[in-house]
C-alpha positions in Angstrom: 16.8 11.9 -0.6 14.6 10.0 1.8 14.4 6.2 1.9 12.9 3.5 4.1 14.6 0.2 4.9 12.6 -2.9 6.0 14.4 -5.7 7.9 13.1 -8.9 9.4 13.4 -9.1 13.2 14.7 -12.3 14.8 13.2 -12.1 18.4 13.5 -14.8 21.0 10.3 -16.3 22.3 10.4 -14.0 25.3 11.0 -11.0 23.1 8.2 -12.0 20.8 5.8 -12.1 23.7 7.0 -8.6 24.8 6.5 -7.3 21.3 3.0 -8.7 21.2 2.3 -7.1 24.6 3.7 -3.7 23.4 1.3 -3.8 20.4 -1.6 -4.7 22.7 -0.9 -1.9 25.2 -0.5 0.7 22.4 -3.8 -0.6 20.9 -5.5 -0.1 24.2 -4.1 3.4 24.5 -5.3 4.2 21.0 -8.8 2.9 21.7 -9.0 4.8 25.0 -8.1 8.0 23.3 -10.6 7.3 20.6 -13.3 6.6 23.2 -12.6 9.9 25.0 -12.9 11.8 21.8 -16.1 10.0 20.8 -17.7 10.8 24.2 -16.7 14.4 23.9 -18.0 14.6 20.3 -21.4 13.1 21.1 -21.8 15.2 24.3 -24.3 18.0 24.0 -21.6 20.5 24.9 -19.5 19.3 22.0 -16.3 19.6 24.0 -13.2 19.6 21.8 -10.4 17.3 22.8 -7.1 17.7 21.0 -3.8 15.9 21.0 -2.1 18.2 23.4 -4.7 17.5 26.1 -4.5 13.8 25.7 -0.7 13.8 25.6 -0.6 15.7 28.9 -2.5 12.8 30.5 0.2 10.3 29.6 2.3 11.0 32.7 -0.6 10.1 35.0 -1.5 7.0 32.9 2.0 5.7 33.1 2.2 6.3 36.9 -1.0 4.4 37.6 -0.1 1.5 35.3 3.7 1.0 35.7 3.7 -2.6 34.6 1.5 -1.9 31.5 1.7 1.5 29.9 4.7 2.5 32.0 6.9 -0.1 30.4 7.0 1.4 27.0 8.5 4.5 25.4 6.8 7.8 26.1 7.5 9.0 22.6 6.0 5.9 21.0 2.8 6.4 23.0 2.7 10.1 21.9 3.0 8.8 18.3 0.0 6.5 18.9 -2.0 9.4 20.2 -1.1 11.4 17.1 -2.5 8.5 15.0 -5.9 8.9 16.8 -5.7 12.7 16.3 -5.0 12.3 12.6 -7.9 9.9 12.2 -10.3 12.6 13.6 -8.7 15.3 11.6 -9.3 13.3 8.4 -12.9 12.6 9.5 -13.6 16.3 9.9 -11.9 17.1 6.6 -13.9 14.6 4.7 -17.1 15.9 6.4 -16.3 19.5 5.5 -15.6 18.5 1.8 -18.9 16.7 1.6 -17.2 13.2 1.2 -18.3 10.1 3.0 -16.9 10.9 6.5 -16.0 7.4 7.7 -16.1 7.9 11.5 -12.9 6.6 13.2 -13.3 3.0 14.5 -11.8 1.1 17.3 -8.8 -1.2 16.5 -9.3 -4.9 17.1 -6.5 -7.2 18.1 -5.7 -8.0 14.4 -5.9 -4.4 13.1 -3.2 -2.6 15.1 0.1 -3.8 13.8 2.6 -0.9 14.0 4.3 1.0 16.8 6.2 4.1 15.8 9.3 5.6 17.5 9.5 9.2 16.3 13.3 9.6 17.0 16.2 7.2 16.9 17.6 7.1 20.4 14.3 7.9 22.2 12.9 4.6 23.4 14.8 2.8 20.6 18.3 2.6 19.3 19.5 1.3 16.0 22.9 -0.2 16.1 24.6 2.3 13.7 28.0 0.5 14.1 27.0 -3.1 14.0 29.1 -6.2 14.6 30.4 -7.9 11.5 27.9 -10.8 11.8 25.1 -9.6 14.2 23.0 -6.5 14.1 20.6 -5.6 16.9 18.0 -2.9 17.7 17.3 -1.9 21.3 13.6 -1.4 22.1 12.5 -0.1 25.4 10.7 -2.8 27.3 11.8 -5.5 24.9 15.6 -5.5 24.9 18.2 -5.9 22.2 16.5 -7.8 19.3 18.4 -9.4 16.4 17.9 -7.9 13.0 18.3 -9.7 9.7 20.1 -6.9 8.0 20.4 -7.8 4.3 21.2 -4.3 3.1 23.5 -1.5 4.3 21.7 1.4 5.9 22.8 4.7 4.4 21.9 8.2 5.6 20.6 9.3 9.0 18.0 7.2 10.8 15.1 9.5 11.6 12.2 7.3 12.8 12.0 3.6 13.7 8.8 1.5 13.4 8.0 -2.1 14.4 5.4 -3.8 12.3 3.8 -7.2 12.8 3.6 -9.3 9.7 5.9 -11.7 11.3 7.9 -8.9 12.9 9.7 -6.3 10.8 11.8 -3.2 11.6 11.3 -0.2 9.4 13.9 2.6 9.4 13.1 5.9 7.7 16.3 7.7 6.8 17.1 11.1 5.3 20.4 12.3 3.6 20.6 9.1 1.7 23.0 9.6 -1.2 21.7 8.9 -4.7 23.4 6.1 -6.7 23.0 7.2 -10.3 23.4 4.6 -13.0 25.3 5.0 -16.3 23.2 6.6 -19.1 21.9 4.1 -21.7 20.6 6.6 -24.2 17.2 4.7 -24.3 13.8 6.1 -23.6 10.4 4.4 -23.5 6.8 4.7 -22.6 4.9 2.0 -20.6 1.3 0.9 -20.7 -0.1 -0.9 -17.6 -2.6 -3.6 -18.3 -4.3 -6.8 -17.1 -3.5 -9.2 -19.9 0.1 -8.1 -19.7 1.3 -6.4 -16.5 3.3 -3.8 -18.5 4.1 -3.2 -22.2 6.9 -0.9 -23.4 6.8 1.3 -26.5 9.3 -1.1 -28.0 6.7 -3.9 -27.9 8.0 -5.9 -25.0 5.4 -7.5 -22.8 5.9 -8.1 -19.0 3.7 -11.1 -18.1 1.0 -10.6 -15.4 1.7 -13.3 -12.8 -1.9 -13.0 -11.2 -0.7 -14.2 -7.8 -4.2 -13.9 -6.2 -5.8 -16.0 -8.9 -3.1 -18.6 -8.5 -3.8 -18.8 -4.8 -7.6 -18.7 -5.2 -8.3 -22.4 -4.7 -6.2 -22.7 -1.5 -7.4 -19.3 -0.2 -11.0 -20.2 -1.0 -10.8 -23.5 0.9 -9.2 -21.7 3.9 -11.9 -19.0 3.9 -14.7 -21.5 3.7 -13.2 -23.4 6.6 -13.0 -20.2 8.6 -16.6 -19.3 7.8 -17.8 -22.5 9.5 -17.0 -21.0 12.9 -19.6 -18.9 14.8 -19.3 -15.2 14.3 -20.4 -14.3 17.8 -17.3 -13.3 19.8 -18.3 -14.9 23.1 -19.4 -18.2 21.5 -17.9 -21.4 23.1 -16.7 -22.7 19.7 -14.4 -19.7 19.0 -11.4 -21.6 20.3 -7.9 -22.4 19.2 -9.1 -24.0 16.0 -10.8 -20.8 15.0 -7.6 -18.8 15.6 -5.6 -21.4 13.6 -8.0 -21.1 10.7 -8.0 -17.3 10.8 -4.2 -17.2 10.9 -4.0 -19.5 7.9 -6.1 -17.1 5.8 -3.9 -14.2 7.0 -0.7 -16.1 6.1 -2.0 -16.8 2.6 -2.9 -13.2 2.0 0.5 -12.1 3.3 2.2 -14.5 1.0 0.3 -13.2 -2.1 1.3 -9.6 -1.0 5.0 -10.6 -0.7 5.0 -12.3 -4.1 3.3 -9.2 -5.7 5.7 -6.8 -4.1 8.7 -8.9 -5.2 7.5 -8.9 -8.8 7.0 -5.1 -8.6 10.5 -4.5 -7.4 12.1 -6.7 -10.0 10.1 -5.3 -12.9 10.8 -1.7 -11.8 14.5 -2.3 -11.4 14.7 -3.9 -14.9 13.0 -0.8 -16.4 15.2 1.6 -14.5 18.4 -0.1 -15.6 17.4 -0.1 -19.3 15.9 3.4 -19.8 17.0 6.9 -19.0 13.5 8.4 -19.1 10.2 6.6 -18.9 6.8 8.0 -19.7 3.9 6.4 -17.8 0.2 6.7 -17.5 -1.1 8.5 -14.4 -3.8 6.0 -13.5 -6.7 6.4 -11.1 -6.7 2.9 -9.9 -9.4 3.5 -7.2 -11.7 4.8 -9.8 -11.0 2.0 -12.2 -11.8 -0.6 -9.6 -14.9 1.2 -8.4 -18.3 -0.6 -8.4 -20.7 0.6 -11.0 -23.5 2.9 -9.8 -26.9 1.2 -9.4 -29.5 1.9 -12.1 -33.0 2.5 -10.7 -35.9 1.2 -12.8 -38.0 4.3 -13.7 -41.3 2.3 -13.9 -40.8 0.1 -10.9 -40.2 1.6 -7.5 -37.5 -0.1 -5.4 -36.3 -2.0 -8.5 -33.0 -1.8 -10.3 -31.9 -2.4 -13.9 -28.8 -4.6 -14.7 -25.7 -2.5 -14.4 -23.0 -5.0 -15.2 -21.7 -5.2 -11.6 -21.2 -9.0 -11.8 -19.1 -8.7 -15.0 -17.0 -5.8 -13.7 -16.3 -7.6 -10.4 -13.8 -9.9 -12.1 -12.1 -6.9 -13.8 -11.9 -5.1 -10.5 -10.3 -8.1 -8.8 -7.7 -8.3 -11.7 -6.9 -4.6 -11.4 -6.4 -4.8 -7.7 -4.4 -8.0 -8.0 -2.0 -6.3 -10.5 -1.3 -3.5 -7.9 -0.5 -0.8 -10.4 -0.4 2.0 -7.8 2.1 0.2 -5.6 4.2 -0.6 -8.6 4.3 3.0 -9.8 5.3 4.2 -6.3 8.2 1.7 -6.3 9.2 2.9 -9.8 9.3 6.5 -8.7 11.6 6.0 -5.8 13.9 3.7 -7.7 14.1 6.3 -10.5 15.0 9.0 -8.0 17.7 6.8 -6.5 19.2 5.9 -9.8 19.0 9.4 -11.3 16.5 8.4 -14.0 13.6 10.5 -15.3 9.9 9.7 -15.1 7.2 11.7 -16.9 3.5 11.1 -15.9 1.0 11.7 -18.7 -2.8 11.5 -19.0 -4.1 8.0 -19.5 -7.2 9.1 -21.4 -7.6 7.2 -24.7 -3.9 6.2 -24.9 -4.8 2.8 -26.4 -7.6 4.3 -28.6 -5.5 7.0 -30.3 -3.7 6.4 -33.5 0.1 7.1 -33.0 0.7 8.1 -36.6 1.8 11.7 -37.2 -0.7 12.4 -40.0 -3.6 10.8 -38.2 -4.0 11.0 -34.4 -7.6 9.7 -34.6 -9.1 8.7 -31.3 -12.2 6.6 -31.1 -13.5 3.5 -29.2 -13.9 1.6 -32.5 -10.1 1.8 -33.0 -9.8 -1.0 -30.4 -12.2 -3.8 -31.6 -10.7 -6.3 -29.1 -8.6 -6.3 -26.0 -5.3 -6.9 -27.9 -6.1 -5.5 -31.3 -5.7 -1.9 -32.5 -7.0 -0.9 -36.0 -7.4 2.8 -36.8 -10.8 3.3 -38.5 -9.4 6.4 -40.4 -6.0 5.4 -41.7 -6.0 1.6 -41.2 -2.9 1.5 -39.0 -2.7 -1.8 -37.0 -0.7 -2.8 -34.0 -1.1 -4.4 -30.5 -3.3 -2.2 -28.4 -1.0 -2.2 -25.4 2.0 -1.2 -27.5 -0.1 1.7 -29.0 -0.9 2.8 -25.4 2.8 2.7 -24.5 3.7 4.6 -27.7 1.2 7.3 -27.0 2.5 7.6 -23.4 6.0 8.2 -24.8 4.7 10.7 -27.4 2.7 12.7 -24.8 5.8 12.7 -22.5 7.8 14.2 -25.4 10.2 11.3 -25.5 9.6 10.1 -29.1 8.0 11.5 -32.2 4.7 10.2 -33.7 5.1 7.4 -36.3 5.7 8.6 -39.8 
C-alpha cells in the first residue's frame, strides 16, 4: 500500500534562508513557464508549447543563472514545470467539458509553498539508516537538514517534498506493509453532521469542536487590523507592520487547520479500532456548501428576489469548518492500513427515511426539527442523526432494518 509521512524540519537560520530562496526561485521558474505559455496561447498563430519543450530549456537557464536556478535540483525544476503543464491541461479539459475554465494564474510569494523531488536520491536523500537520536535529509543547495522524525518510515521512499507551513518534509512511500487489527465483530454506520460531527448507528455522538468558530473573535480582530493597510502593492505604508499583520492571520488559519486535522485523525482512529466494517454516506461537500443560485425578479429587470443566501452562508461555513471530505479521506487510508472495511452509500434521504422493516417511508415531514425524527406513517421516533447512521448501515448491508 501507499502512504505519506509528514515530518517537521528543524533547519538552522542559514538553512531556513536557503529553503526560502529555493521556493522563490522555483516560483519564478513556474511563473516564467506560465508567461511563455500565455504568450503563445494569445498569439495569433496559437503556437502550442508543451512540457518537453520547456524542460529542454532548463539546461540553458541553469547555465546563464548559476547562482540562482543553477543551485537547485534539475529534477525538482522539472517537477515545477510539470505543475505548470498540469495547470494548462486542467484548463483545457474544463474548457472542453463546458465547465468554468479558470485560466492558470501566476503564483505570488505566499501562494507557492511546495517543492517536489520526484525521486529519492536525485537532488535529495532521505537518511534511510538514521542515527539513534538525529535524522537528517540532504537537499541540494540547502545541506543536511534535521528532521523531527516522530514515526518510523516503512516501505520504499518514492518522492520527497518540502512544504512551507513552518517547514515540513513529506515522504511518499510504496510497499508499506499493512498493520491489520484484531477483529472486534462489530459493524456500524455513521452519519456526518454539524450539530454533532459524527453519529454512529449505536447512538453515540461525536461532538463537533467548531474550531473556526472558536477562533472567530481573534481571527476577526487580526483580519480587521490587516484590512487597515493599503491594498496597493507599491504603497509606502506596506511595510514590516503589514507583513506582521498578514503573518498573524496566516498563523491563526494554520492553527485552526492543525486542530481540525488532529481531531479528524483521533476520531477516525477510534472508529477504526472499534468496528470491523463501517458504512458511511458519500457526501458531495462542495455541492452542499455551494451558494444558492440568484432568483431574478420576473417583473423587474435587473432585480432579484430573496434566495436565502445570507441564511445559508452560516450553514456553508459550518459545513466547511467540519471538514467532512478530509475526515473521510483519513478514514479511508486508516481503514486500508488496519485491514478494516468501508462501504460508501448514497446520502439521499438517509435521515428522512424510516428504518423500520415494515415501513421505509421517506418524506421531508419525517424530520420536523434538526434533531427529531418522527415517521408520519408508522409513528417511529428517534434522533434524526442516529436514523441517518442506521440507514447508512442498512444500505451498506451491515445490519437489518428495525423490526
